[in-house]
MDTraj code that builds the backbone (N, CA, C; nanometers):
import mdtraj as md
import numpy as np

residues = "MET GLU THR LYS LYS PHE PRO ILE ILE VAL ASN SER PHE HIS TYR ASP LEU LEU GLN LYS ASP ASP GLN ALA SER GLN ASP VAL GLN VAL ALA MET ARG THR VAL GLN PRO ASN ASP ASP ARG LEU LYS GLY THR GLU LYS ASP GLY ASN PHE PHE GLU ILE MET VAL PRO PHE ASP VAL THR VAL GLU ASN ASN GLY PHE ARG ILE SER GLY SER ILE SER ARG VAL VAL GLN VAL LEU ASN TYR PHE GLY GLU ALA SER ASP LEU PRO PRO GLU GLU LEU GLU LYS LEU SER ARG PRO LEU VAL GLU TYR ILE GLU THR LEU THR TYR GLN VAL THR SER VAL ALA LEU ASN GLU GLY VAL SER LEU ASN PHE GLN ALA SER GLY GLU PRO GLU THR LYS ASP ASP ALA LYS".split()
xyz = np.array([
    [11.6608, 9.3998, 8.0457],
    [11.6779, 9.4950, 7.9639],
    [11.6080, 9.6750, 8.1532],
    [11.7048, 9.6666, 8.1269],
    [11.6187, 9.8380, 8.1911],
    [11.5950, 9.9277, 8.1266],
    [11.5182, 9.9741, 8.1957],
    [11.4525, 10.0392, 8.1220],
    [11.3473, 10.1968, 8.2228],
    [11.3180, 10.3212, 8.1800],
    [11.2026, 10.4040, 8.1890],
    [11.1306, 10.4057, 8.1686],
    [10.9996, 10.4277, 8.2674],
    [10.8740, 10.4390, 8.1973],
    [10.8528, 10.5593, 8.2487],
    [10.7529, 10.6356, 8.1503],
    [10.6600, 10.7020, 8.1328],
    [10.5564, 10.7089, 8.1011],
    [10.4350, 10.7663, 8.1772],
    [10.3021, 10.7047, 8.2042],
    [10.2333, 10.6315, 8.0536],
    [10.1622, 10.6057, 8.1455],
    [10.0660, 10.5212, 8.0103],
    [9.9368, 10.6113, 7.9687],
    [9.9558, 10.6655, 7.8334],
    [9.8321, 10.7615, 7.7836],
    [9.7490, 10.6589, 7.7169],
    [9.6321, 10.7121, 7.7852],
    [9.5035, 10.6423, 7.6755],
    [9.4629, 10.8078, 7.5590],
    [9.5028, 10.7571, 7.3892],
    [9.4564, 10.8421, 7.3371],
    [9.2903, 10.8308, 7.2804],
    [9.2369, 10.7140, 7.3852],
    [9.0619, 10.7376, 7.3281],
    [9.1204, 10.5823, 7.3744],
    [8.9374, 10.5977, 7.4054],
    [8.8542, 10.3976, 7.3892],
    [8.7079, 10.4752, 7.4129],
    [8.7159, 10.3903, 7.3290],
    [8.5092, 10.4210, 7.2913],
    [8.4768, 10.2864, 7.3102],
    [8.3417, 10.2281, 7.3340],
    [8.2764, 10.1931, 7.4274],
    [8.0953, 10.2029, 7.2884],
    [8.1501, 10.1166, 7.2944],
    [7.9307, 10.0399, 7.2045],
    [7.8779, 9.9171, 7.2533],
    [7.7897, 9.9667, 7.2145],
    [7.6817, 9.8484, 7.2699],
    [7.6014, 9.7948, 7.1761],
    [7.5844, 9.6729, 7.1700],
    [7.5952, 9.6159, 6.9910],
    [7.4997, 9.5475, 7.0162],
    [7.4637, 9.4574, 6.9678],
    [7.3341, 9.3242, 6.9313],
    [7.4237, 9.2419, 7.0604],
    [7.3696, 9.1124, 7.0652],
    [7.4220, 9.0540, 7.1193],
    [7.4680, 8.8940, 7.1022],
    [7.4436, 8.9230, 6.9430],
    [7.4714, 8.7914, 6.8488],
    [7.6299, 8.8744, 6.7867],
    [7.5997, 8.9400, 6.7848],
    [7.7251, 8.9641, 6.6903],
    [7.8411, 8.9026, 6.7454],
    [7.9142, 8.9085, 6.6052],
    [8.0062, 8.7909, 6.6190],
    [8.1551, 8.8956, 6.6655],
    [8.1768, 8.7347, 6.7271],
    [8.3235, 8.8199, 6.8065],
    [8.4350, 8.8691, 6.7004],
    [8.5505, 8.9250, 6.7035],
    [8.7000, 8.9661, 6.6550],
    [8.7714, 9.0428, 6.7400],
    [8.8357, 9.0494, 6.7084],
    [9.0189, 9.1102, 6.7989],
    [9.1170, 9.1631, 6.7068],
    [9.1500, 9.2394, 6.7651],
    [9.2039, 9.3100, 6.6913],
    [9.3537, 9.4544, 6.7804],
    [9.3767, 9.3558, 6.8532],
    [9.5076, 9.3909, 6.8936],
    [9.6086, 9.3678, 6.8255],
    [9.6804, 9.5622, 6.8504],
    [9.7783, 9.5650, 6.7918],
    [9.9296, 9.5583, 6.8635],
    [10.0109, 9.5692, 6.8641],
    [10.1422, 9.6041, 6.9356],
    [10.2505, 9.6459, 6.8029],
    [10.2506, 9.8526, 6.8224],
    [10.3388, 9.8967, 6.7134],
    [10.4914, 9.9711, 6.8599],
    [10.5598, 9.9338, 6.7955],
    [10.6840, 10.0323, 6.8460],
    [10.7513, 10.1307, 6.7283],
    [10.7946, 10.2570, 6.8151],
    [10.9059, 10.3235, 6.6742],
    [11.0166, 10.4077, 6.7775],
    [11.0972, 10.4321, 6.7652],
    [11.2335, 10.5929, 6.8031],
    [11.1911, 10.6637, 6.7638],
    [11.1074, 10.7237, 6.8781],
    [11.0653, 10.8318, 6.9330],
    [11.2425, 10.9805, 7.0286],
    [11.2193, 11.0956, 6.9801],
    [11.3171, 11.2140, 7.0271],
    [11.2363, 11.2465, 7.1908],
    [11.3223, 11.2980, 7.3128],
    [11.2105, 11.3498, 7.3990],
    [11.1941, 11.4875, 7.3181],
    [11.0230, 11.5116, 7.3990],
    [11.0381, 11.6846, 7.3586],
    [11.0287, 11.7262, 7.4999],
    [11.0774, 11.6562, 7.6073],
    [11.0569, 11.7708, 7.7354],
    [11.1804, 11.8072, 7.7603],
    [11.1765, 11.8889, 7.8048],
    [11.3488, 12.0460, 7.7976],
    [11.4142, 11.9084, 7.9954],
    [11.3365, 11.8799, 8.0406],
    [11.3755, 11.7848, 8.1462],
    [11.4607, 11.6800, 8.0574],
    [11.4407, 11.6555, 8.0289],
    [11.4285, 11.4834, 7.8972],
    [11.5767, 11.5376, 7.8062],
    [11.5885, 11.6327, 7.7848],
    [11.6845, 11.7113, 7.6205],
    [11.8519, 11.6129, 7.6903],
    [11.9185, 11.5651, 7.6559],
    [12.0756, 11.5532, 7.6416],
    [12.1018, 11.4003, 7.8021],
    [11.9194, 11.3538, 7.7306],
    [11.9531, 11.1810, 7.8289],
    [11.9014, 11.1141, 7.6971],
    [11.8973, 11.1569, 7.5542],
    [11.9115, 11.0011, 7.4650],
    [12.0622, 10.9503, 7.4867],
    [12.1963, 11.0014, 7.5674],
    [12.3330, 10.9674, 7.5704],
    [12.2873, 10.7895, 7.6417],
    [12.2087, 10.8344, 7.7424],
    [12.1466, 10.6922, 7.7852],
    [12.0759, 10.6100, 7.7316],
    [12.0686, 10.6139, 7.6442],
    [11.9870, 10.5095, 7.5732],
    [11.8337, 10.5217, 7.4886],
    [11.7681, 10.5271, 7.3833],
    [11.6947, 10.5362, 7.3218],
    [11.5603, 10.5044, 7.3485],
    [11.4940, 10.6384, 7.3599],
    [11.3371, 10.6163, 7.3493],
    [11.3063, 10.5926, 7.2546],
    [11.1253, 10.5008, 7.2539],
    [11.0827, 10.4530, 7.1608],
    [10.9256, 10.4859, 7.2831],
    [10.8367, 10.4172, 7.1231],
    [10.6525, 10.4776, 7.1680],
    [10.6615, 10.3403, 7.1752],
    [10.5603, 10.2489, 7.2723],
    [10.4601, 10.1832, 7.2127],
    [10.3365, 10.1897, 7.1912],
    [10.2806, 10.2186, 7.0720],
    [10.1689, 10.2316, 7.0862],
    [10.0846, 10.1072, 7.0851],
    [9.9942, 10.0517, 7.0831],
    [9.8438, 9.9435, 7.1208],
    [9.7328, 10.0486, 7.0283],
    [9.6853, 9.9978, 6.9191],
    [9.5373, 9.9964, 6.8600],
    [9.5329, 9.8859, 6.9074],
    [9.3749, 9.9041, 6.9277],
    [9.2716, 9.8189, 6.9873],
    [9.1040, 9.7793, 6.8657],
    [9.0937, 9.7124, 6.8201],
    [8.9144, 9.7717, 6.7694],
    [8.8796, 9.5707, 6.8014],
    [8.7498, 9.5992, 6.9388],
    [8.7386, 9.4176, 6.9556],
    [8.5684, 9.4289, 6.9796],
    [8.5717, 9.3585, 6.9097],
    [8.3991, 9.2882, 6.9754],
    [8.3625, 9.1645, 7.0333],
    [8.3186, 9.0935, 7.2067],
    [8.2884, 9.0566, 7.2695],
    [8.1933, 8.9997, 7.2610],
    [8.2223, 8.7798, 7.2075],
    [8.1138, 8.7127, 7.1118],
    [8.0404, 8.7198, 7.3108],
    [7.8634, 8.7322, 7.2946],
    [7.7636, 8.7106, 7.3357],
    [7.8088, 8.7740, 7.4961],
    [7.9072, 8.9045, 7.5196],
    [7.8273, 9.0409, 7.5588],
    [7.7727, 9.1552, 7.5109],
    [7.7513, 9.2061, 7.4219],
    [7.6583, 9.2514, 7.2866],
    [7.7258, 9.4439, 7.2817],
    [7.8952, 9.4384, 7.3287],
    [7.9638, 9.5309, 7.2872],
    [8.0768, 9.5945, 7.2126],
    [8.1947, 9.6254, 7.2110],
    [8.2620, 9.7101, 7.0678],
    [8.3566, 9.7732, 7.1403],
    [8.5022, 9.7816, 7.1725],
    [8.5605, 9.8395, 7.2354],
    [8.6603, 9.8398, 7.1453],
    [8.7014, 9.9504, 7.0875],
    [8.7705, 10.0174, 7.0569],
    [8.8516, 10.1782, 7.0160],
    [9.0383, 10.2161, 7.0501],
    [9.0603, 10.2975, 7.1120],
    [9.2361, 10.3170, 7.0386],
    [9.2964, 10.3346, 7.1350],
    [9.4497, 10.3207, 7.1157],
    [9.5080, 10.4097, 7.2717],
    [9.6287, 10.3730, 7.2760],
    [9.7514, 10.3538, 7.3729],
    [9.8334, 10.3459, 7.3892],
    [9.9831, 10.3898, 7.4663],
    [10.0423, 10.4272, 7.4035],
    [10.1405, 10.4800, 7.5529],
    [10.3273, 10.4600, 7.5278],
    [10.3919, 10.4688, 7.5627],
    [10.5464, 10.5096, 7.6178],
    [10.6095, 10.6260, 7.6621],
    [10.7295, 10.6252, 7.5638],
    [10.7609, 10.6043, 7.6740],
    [10.8709, 10.4867, 7.7022],
    [10.9879, 10.4085, 7.7181],
    [11.1543, 10.3918, 7.7202],
    [11.2353, 10.4151, 7.7706],
    [11.3526, 10.4754, 7.7734],
    [11.4107, 10.3186, 7.7565],
    [11.5183, 10.2763, 7.7517],
    [11.5156, 10.1745, 7.6809],
    [11.6754, 10.1613, 7.7180],
    [11.7268, 10.1317, 7.7890],
    [11.8983, 10.2138, 7.9099],
    [11.9602, 10.1180, 7.8359],
    [12.1042, 10.1593, 7.7964],
    [12.2327, 10.1385, 7.7033],
    [12.1937, 9.9809, 7.6454],
    [12.1371, 10.0499, 7.5552],
    [12.0296, 10.0096, 7.4002],
    [12.0544, 10.1033, 7.2953],
    [12.0926, 10.1166, 7.1275],
    [12.1245, 10.2417, 7.1097],
    [12.0665, 10.1659, 6.9648],
    [12.0191, 10.0670, 6.9627],
    [11.9177, 9.9918, 6.8169],
    [11.8012, 10.0636, 6.7859],
    [11.7462, 9.9752, 6.7181],
    [11.6688, 9.9977, 6.6332],
    [11.5674, 9.8773, 6.7313],
    [11.4029, 9.9496, 6.7442],
    [11.2470, 9.8737, 6.7550],
    [11.2318, 9.7782, 6.7362],
    [11.2333, 9.7623, 6.5766],
    [11.2813, 9.5919, 6.5596],
    [11.4022, 9.5159, 6.5751],
    [11.4957, 9.4972, 6.6198],
    [11.5967, 9.4787, 6.7161],
    [11.5738, 9.4047, 6.7935],
    [11.4769, 9.3815, 6.9151],
    [11.4789, 9.4448, 7.0099],
    [11.4497, 9.2718, 7.0824],
    [11.4968, 9.1572, 7.1290],
    [11.3986, 9.0726, 7.1041],
    [11.2227, 9.0384, 7.1636],
    [11.1571, 9.0046, 7.0752],
    [11.0240, 8.9884, 7.0861],
    [10.9383, 8.9536, 7.2873],
    [10.9828, 8.8472, 7.3183],
    [10.9747, 8.8695, 7.4238],
    [11.0168, 9.0342, 7.5152],
    [11.1086, 9.0998, 7.5062],
    [11.1248, 9.2521, 7.6040],
    [10.9410, 9.2912, 7.5521],
    [10.9447, 9.3397, 7.3842],
    [10.8599, 9.3108, 7.3262],
    [10.7477, 9.3404, 7.4043],
    [10.6902, 9.2068, 7.4596],
    [10.5888, 9.1887, 7.4872],
    [10.6013, 9.2354, 7.5986],
    [10.6305, 9.2308, 7.7151],
    [10.7756, 9.3231, 7.8177],
    [10.6608, 9.4570, 7.8935],
    [10.7372, 9.5023, 7.7535],
    [10.7135, 9.6063, 7.7663],
    [10.5896, 9.6734, 7.7343],
    [10.4772, 9.6092, 7.6389],
    [10.3263, 9.6427, 7.5714],
    [10.2127, 9.5517, 7.6927],
    [10.3007, 9.5057, 7.7727],
    [10.1658, 9.3874, 7.8168],
    [10.1103, 9.5335, 7.9264],
    [10.1508, 9.5930, 7.9664],
    [10.1460, 9.7189, 8.0612],
    [10.0084, 9.7708, 8.0263],
    [10.0314, 9.7978, 7.8546],
    [9.9288, 9.8669, 7.8040],
    [9.7845, 9.8173, 7.7947],
    [9.8541, 9.6748, 7.7438],
    [9.7113, 9.5380, 7.7884],
    [9.6198, 9.5416, 7.7991],
    [9.6838, 9.5358, 7.9559],
    [9.6001, 9.4748, 8.1010],
    [9.5348, 9.6479, 8.1448],
    [9.5958, 9.8254, 8.0812],
    [9.5282, 9.8459, 8.0494],
    [9.4214, 9.8726, 8.0298],
    [9.3636, 9.7862, 7.8957],
    [9.2483, 9.7845, 7.7920],
    [9.1729, 9.7501, 7.8870],
    [9.2329, 9.5859, 7.9668],
    [9.1678, 9.5181, 8.0396],
    [9.0556, 9.6381, 8.1919],
    [9.1450, 9.6793, 8.2010],
    [9.0801, 9.7200, 8.3142],
    [9.0033, 9.7784, 8.2591],
    [9.0323, 9.8977, 8.1737],
    [8.8858, 9.9795, 8.1203],
    [8.8089, 9.9376, 8.0947],
    [8.7718, 9.8088, 8.0732],
    [8.6937, 9.7477, 7.9805],
    [8.6342, 9.6763, 8.0403],
    [8.7135, 9.6429, 8.1297],
    [8.6773, 9.6396, 8.3157],
    [8.5694, 9.7487, 8.4354],
    [8.6067, 9.8700, 8.4330],
    [8.5534, 9.9116, 8.3904],
    [8.4457, 10.0156, 8.3852],
    [8.4291, 10.0624, 8.3074],
    [8.3097, 10.0648, 8.1665],
    [8.1746, 9.9974, 8.1531],
    [8.2419, 9.8276, 8.1803],
    [8.0916, 9.8333, 8.1630],
    [8.1091, 9.7127, 8.3387],
    [8.1570, 9.7875, 8.4180],
    [8.0190, 9.7718, 8.5530],
    [7.9448, 9.9173, 8.5428],
    [7.9625, 9.9790, 8.4964],
    [7.9067, 10.1321, 8.4862],
    [7.7739, 10.0759, 8.3493],
    [7.8095, 10.0716, 8.2580],
    [7.7017, 10.0711, 8.1488],
    [7.6579, 9.9181, 8.1688],
    [7.6896, 9.8505, 8.1802],
    [7.6029, 9.6959, 8.1628],
    [7.5313, 9.7009, 8.3900],
    [7.6218, 9.6963, 8.4603],
    [7.5916, 9.6785, 8.5280],
    [7.5917, 9.5345, 8.6332],
    [7.7606, 9.5121, 8.5312],
    [7.8166, 9.3586, 8.6128],
    [7.9216, 9.4449, 8.4951],
    [8.0678, 9.3490, 8.5483],
    [8.1966, 9.4175, 8.4700],
    [8.2538, 9.2801, 8.3854],
    [8.3020, 9.3479, 8.2977],
    [8.3246, 9.1952, 8.2023],
    [8.5223, 9.2746, 8.2094],
    [8.5280, 9.0825, 8.2077],
    [8.6883, 9.0705, 8.2040],
    [8.7216, 9.0366, 8.1148],
    [8.8306, 9.0833, 7.9709],
    [8.9104, 8.9968, 7.9640],
    [9.0605, 8.9345, 7.9806],
    [9.0878, 8.8679, 7.9064],
    [9.1831, 8.7903, 7.8974],
    [9.3180, 8.8115, 7.7634],
    [9.3769, 8.9071, 7.7554],
    [9.4590, 8.9505, 7.6566],
    [9.5403, 8.8268, 7.6183],
    [9.5513, 8.6945, 7.5160],
    [9.7241, 8.6146, 7.5210],
    [9.7572, 8.7055, 7.4544],
    [9.9035, 8.6421, 7.4486],
    [9.9654, 8.6373, 7.2915],
    [9.9363, 8.6675, 7.1714],
    [9.8065, 8.5785, 7.2051],
    [9.7723, 8.4862, 7.0389],
    [9.6481, 8.4682, 7.1066],
    [9.5766, 8.4993, 6.9456],
    [9.4084, 8.4171, 6.9976],
    [9.3377, 8.4859, 6.9992],
    [9.2167, 8.3900, 7.0929],
    [9.1007, 8.5153, 7.1324],
    [9.0965, 8.5537, 7.2000],
    [9.0592, 8.6647, 7.2883],
    [9.0807, 8.6767, 7.4346],
    [8.9626, 8.5868, 7.5183],
    [9.0202, 8.5823, 7.6856],
    [8.9365, 8.5185, 7.7297],
    [8.8130, 8.5784, 7.8040],
    [8.7341, 8.5908, 7.8460],
    [8.6198, 8.6947, 7.8909],
    [8.5254, 8.6028, 8.0305],
    [8.5224, 8.6521, 8.0506],
    [8.4018, 8.6354, 8.2420],
    [8.3562, 8.7269, 8.3255],
    [8.3079, 8.7004, 8.3632],
    [8.1466, 8.8355, 8.3531],
    [8.2120, 8.8179, 8.5338],
    [8.1587, 8.9080, 8.5483],
    [8.1057, 8.8856, 8.7298],
    [8.0055, 9.0042, 8.7373],
    [7.8803, 8.9131, 8.7641],
    [7.8380, 8.9882, 8.7786],
    [7.8542, 9.1128, 8.9556],
    [7.7556, 9.2061, 8.9308],
    [7.7301, 9.2440, 9.1005],
    [7.6156, 9.2799, 9.1444],
])
top = md.Topology()
chain = top.add_chain()
for i, resn in enumerate(residues, 1):
    res = top.add_residue(resn, chain, resSeq=i)
    for name in ("N", "CA", "C"):
        top.add_atom(name, md.element.get_by_symbol(name[0]), res)
traj = md.Trajectory(xyz[None], top)
């Protein structure tokens, strides 16, 4: 599917230092809803395909690293020549559209932990299952 992608927006990103033995948890969700463009420059372009907002709320406690991240990241995309519902898109398309947002969470986490912990913690979220982590000592 051909898409027109708009900038990724970090709605919120929160980092908390915890006890190193706190239990790991992962709650990374992907939701997609139909939206109407509110930018005057985009008025009338709905004829080219539906606009969707992809939202990724997250709340993750990383095992043995002593921190928790939470927040929400979103992006608007236009799926060209598609006029159906978000729920009718194939799961592999949803994953392809949402992956850059998940990678943003991974990048932000690495950057924040590089400063906060003096070592970057790399997360590698998979479509299902627990995130893989790697410590890169600086």
